[in-house]
C-alpha positions as CSV (number, residue, x, y, z in Angstrom):
1,M,-50.4,52.3,10.5
2,L,-53.3,54.3,9.4
3,T,-55.7,51.6,9.8
4,R,-54.4,50.6,13.1
5,T,-55.0,54.5,14.3
6,R,-58.7,54.5,12.5
7,D,-59.4,51.0,14.5
8,Q,-58.3,52.7,17.9
9,H,-60.3,55.6,17.3
10,T,-63.4,53.4,16.5
11,A,-62.7,51.6,19.9
12,T,-62.3,54.7,21.8
13,K,-66.0,56.0,20.6
14,N,-67.3,53.0,21.4
15,R,-66.2,52.6,24.8
16,R,-67.7,56.4,24.9
17,T,-70.7,55.7,23.9
18,P,-72.7,54.4,27.0
19,L,-71.7,57.6,29.0
20,K,-73.3,59.9,26.1
21,R,-76.4,57.4,26.0
22,L,-76.7,57.7,29.7
23,A,-76.7,61.5,29.5
24,R,-79.1,61.6,27.2
25,T,-80.9,59.1,28.8
26,A,-81.3,61.2,32.1
27,G,-82.0,64.3,30.1
28,L,-85.0,62.8,28.2
29,L,-86.1,61.2,31.6
30,Y,-86.2,64.7,33.0
31,I,-88.4,66.2,30.5
32,A,-90.7,63.3,31.0
33,I,-91.1,64.6,34.4
34,F,-91.7,68.2,33.3
35,I,-94.4,67.1,30.9
36,L,-96.0,64.3,33.4
37,Y,-96.1,66.1,36.5
38,P,-97.8,69.4,35.8
39,V,-100.4,67.6,33.6
40,A,-101.4,64.9,36.1
41,T,-101.3,67.7,38.9
42,I,-103.4,69.9,36.9
43,V,-105.9,67.7,36.0
44,R,-106.0,66.5,39.7
45,S,-106.1,69.6,41.6
46,S,-108.9,70.8,39.0
47,F,-111.7,68.5,40.7
48,V,-111.1,70.5,44.0
49,A,-113.1,73.3,44.8
50,P,-111.4,75.0,48.1
51,G,-113.6,74.8,51.0
52,D,-116.4,72.7,49.4
53,A,-116.2,69.1,50.2
54,A,-119.4,68.2,48.2
55,T,-118.7,69.8,45.2
56,T,-115.0,68.4,45.0
57,A,-116.4,64.8,46.2
58,A,-118.7,65.4,43.0
59,N,-116.3,66.3,40.9
60,I,-114.1,63.2,41.5
61,E,-117.2,60.8,41.1
62,A,-117.9,62.7,37.6
63,N,-114.6,62.4,36.6
64,E,-113.4,59.0,38.0
65,S,-111.5,57.8,34.9
66,L,-109.2,61.3,34.7
67,F,-108.7,61.3,38.0
68,R,-107.3,57.8,37.6
69,M,-105.2,58.8,34.8
70,A,-103.6,61.6,36.6
71,L,-103.1,59.1,39.5
72,A,-101.1,57.2,37.0
73,G,-99.5,60.0,35.8
74,E,-98.0,60.6,39.3
75,A,-97.2,57.3,40.1
76,T,-95.4,57.2,36.9
77,V,-93.0,60.2,37.6
78,F,-92.0,58.8,41.1
79,L,-90.9,55.9,39.1
80,I,-88.7,57.8,36.8
81,E,-87.5,59.4,39.6
82,I,-86.0,56.5,41.0
83,V,-84.4,55.7,37.7
84,L,-83.1,59.3,37.5
85,A,-81.6,59.0,40.3
86,A,-79.3,56.1,39.6
87,I,-78.4,57.6,36.6
88,L,-77.2,60.9,38.1
89,Y,-75.3,59.2,40.5
90,V,-73.6,57.3,37.6
91,L,-72.7,60.8,35.7
92,L,-71.8,63.2,39.2
93,R,-70.0,60.2,40.9
94,P,-66.4,61.1,39.8
95,V,-66.7,64.7,41.4
96,S,-67.8,63.1,44.9
97,R,-68.8,59.3,45.3
98,S,-70.6,60.4,48.8
99,L,-72.1,63.3,48.0
100,S,-73.4,61.9,44.6
101,L,-74.8,59.0,46.3
102,S,-76.6,61.2,49.1
103,A,-78.1,63.6,46.2
104,S,-79.4,60.2,44.8
105,F,-80.7,59.0,47.9
106,A,-82.4,62.2,48.7
107,R,-84.0,62.0,45.3
108,V,-85.1,58.2,46.0
109,A,-86.8,59.4,48.8
110,E,-88.8,62.1,47.4
111,G,-90.0,59.3,45.1
112,V,-90.8,57.2,48.4
113,V,-92.7,60.0,49.9
114,M,-94.3,60.9,46.8
115,A,-95.5,57.2,46.3
116,A,-96.4,56.9,50.1
117,G,-98.1,60.4,50.2
118,T,-99.7,61.6,47.1
119,V,-100.4,58.3,45.3
120,V,-102.1,56.4,48.6
121,M,-103.9,59.7,49.1
122,G,-105.3,59.6,45.6
123,A,-106.0,55.7,45.9
124,F,-108.0,56.4,49.5
125,T,-109.9,59.1,47.4
126,L,-110.8,56.1,44.8
127,V,-112.0,53.9,47.7
128,A,-114.2,56.8,49.2
129,V,-116.1,57.2,45.9
130,S,-116.2,53.3,44.9
131,G,-119.6,53.2,46.3
132,A,-118.6,50.2,48.4
133,G,-121.3,48.6,50.7
134,Y,-119.2,49.2,54.2
135,L,-119.1,53.2,53.3
136,A,-122.8,53.1,54.1
137,A,-121.6,53.6,57.8
138,F,-120.6,57.1,56.6
139,S,-123.3,59.5,56.1
140,P,-122.7,61.6,52.5
141,E,-121.7,64.3,54.5
142,Q,-118.6,62.5,56.3
143,R,-117.7,60.9,53.3
144,D,-117.2,63.9,51.0
145,A,-115.5,65.3,54.0
146,L,-113.1,62.3,53.9
147,I,-112.6,63.0,50.3
148,M,-111.8,66.6,50.8
149,F,-109.3,65.7,53.8
150,F,-107.4,63.6,51.2
151,Q,-107.0,66.5,48.8
152,D,-106.0,68.5,51.6
153,A,-103.3,66.3,53.2
154,N,-102.1,65.7,49.9
155,E,-101.1,69.5,49.4
156,Y,-98.8,69.1,52.5
157,I,-97.3,66.0,51.5
158,V,-96.0,67.8,48.6
159,L,-94.1,70.1,51.0
160,I,-92.6,67.0,52.9
161,W,-91.5,65.5,49.7
162,G,-90.0,69.2,48.9
163,F,-87.5,68.8,51.4
164,F,-85.6,65.8,49.9
165,F,-86.1,67.2,46.5
166,A,-84.2,70.4,47.5
167,L,-81.6,68.7,49.1
168,S,-81.3,66.8,45.7
169,L,-81.3,69.6,43.9
170,V,-78.6,71.7,46.1
171,L,-76.2,68.5,46.1
172,T,-77.0,68.1,42.3
173,G,-76.1,72.0,41.6
174,W,-72.7,71.7,43.7
175,L,-71.4,68.5,41.7
176,V,-72.5,70.0,38.4
177,Y,-70.7,73.0,39.2
178,R,-67.3,71.6,40.8
179,S,-67.4,68.9,37.8
180,G,-65.5,70.2,35.1
181,F,-67.4,68.2,32.5
182,F,-70.8,70.1,32.6
183,P,-70.9,73.8,32.9
184,K,-71.1,75.8,35.7
185,V,-74.0,78.0,35.0
186,P,-76.8,74.8,35.1
187,G,-75.3,74.1,38.8
188,V,-76.1,77.6,40.0
189,L,-79.3,77.4,38.8
190,L,-80.0,73.8,40.1
191,T,-78.9,75.2,43.5
192,L,-81.1,78.0,43.2
193,A,-84.0,75.6,42.4
194,G,-83.3,73.5,45.4
195,V,-83.1,77.0,47.7
196,G,-86.7,77.6,46.1
197,Y,-88.1,74.2,46.9
198,V,-86.7,74.6,50.7
199,A,-88.3,78.2,51.1
200,Q,-91.5,77.2,49.7
201,S,-92.1,73.7,52.0
202,F,-90.2,75.4,55.0
203,G,-92.5,79.0,54.5
204,T,-95.5,77.5,53.6
205,I,-95.5,75.2,56.7
206,V,-94.9,78.4,58.9
207,A,-96.9,81.1,56.8
208,P,-99.7,79.5,55.2
209,G,-100.8,82.8,54.2
210,A,-97.2,83.3,51.6
211,A,-98.3,79.5,49.6
212,E,-99.1,81.4,46.5
213,M,-96.0,83.7,46.9
214,L,-93.6,81.1,47.6
215,T,-95.3,78.9,44.9
216,T,-94.4,81.8,42.2
217,L,-90.7,81.6,43.6
218,V,-90.2,78.2,43.1
219,F,-91.4,78.2,39.5
220,A,-89.4,80.9,38.8
221,L,-86.1,79.4,40.1
222,A,-87.0,75.5,39.7
223,I,-88.1,75.6,35.8
224,P,-85.0,77.5,34.6
225,G,-82.6,75.4,36.5
226,E,-84.0,72.0,35.7
227,L,-85.2,73.0,32.2
228,V,-81.5,73.8,31.4
229,F,-80.0,71.0,32.8
230,A,-82.4,68.5,31.2
231,L,-81.9,70.2,28.0
232,W,-78.0,70.2,28.3
233,L,-78.0,66.6,29.1
234,V,-79.9,65.9,25.8
235,T,-78.1,68.3,23.4
236,K,-74.8,68.2,24.5
237,G,-74.3,65.4,27.5
238,V,-71.0,65.0,29.2
239,D,-67.4,66.1,28.3
240,E,-66.1,62.4,28.0
241,E,-62.6,63.2,28.0
242,K,-62.8,65.7,31.4
243,W,-65.3,63.0,32.6
244,R,-62.8,60.0,32.3
245,S,-60.1,62.2,33.5
246,R,-61.9,63.0,36.6
247,A,-62.7,59.2,36.9
248,A,-59.3,58.1,36.6
249,T,-58.0,61.2,38.9
250,T,-60.5,60.4,41.8
251,K,-60.1,56.5,41.5
252,E,-64.0,55.8,40.4
253,A,-65.4,53.0,38.9
254,Q,-65.4,52.8,34.9
255,L,-68.9,52.3,33.0
């Protein structure tokens, strides 16, 4: 009898392993984004001399390898975002399948806009500094202006994908708050982070002069929310009993 009970306990534990693994994977992916994206954007922006196209172009040409590495880092981030979106959908679907799917779609849309915008602008920049023969049709000043244009356009593309990211965070925060298998605090903090991104994107477009203040607001709201959630996923994961109970109640598919 004791052996049978032990076997049942082991089988139950084994069945739960994928759920814990998913939660920890999501947390590690989140932390990877925390590391990769700031490093990539800081490196990339360090080459830009505001209002000085010639210096900006010269900086990128002199550090092309580093610029390419930063671009590769950003490309890695949007790939991670897509995988993370799928995992979060699985973790949060017992709360609401439709809202979890919406949050994941919004996160994927963020990654797509980042790829089609931020990374493409970086690729255009690399073409402009490549020295290809057909670029002789442009004067040095025109080519430098194009490079500066790509960097400035990237700043607005960041604001555009910020809308999608904000929606994803707000929905994810609500799902975490209502889940019962995650604590409520990360849900509140994630929602506030989403509000911060909305304020930054709308505010910077409408009132460019407030961009610096709004960026500070995003740092103050987004970093605590996302970091707390990421660390919780890595260290604590999901309350499996409550997750499975919620999944059974809402008749969601098992892992």
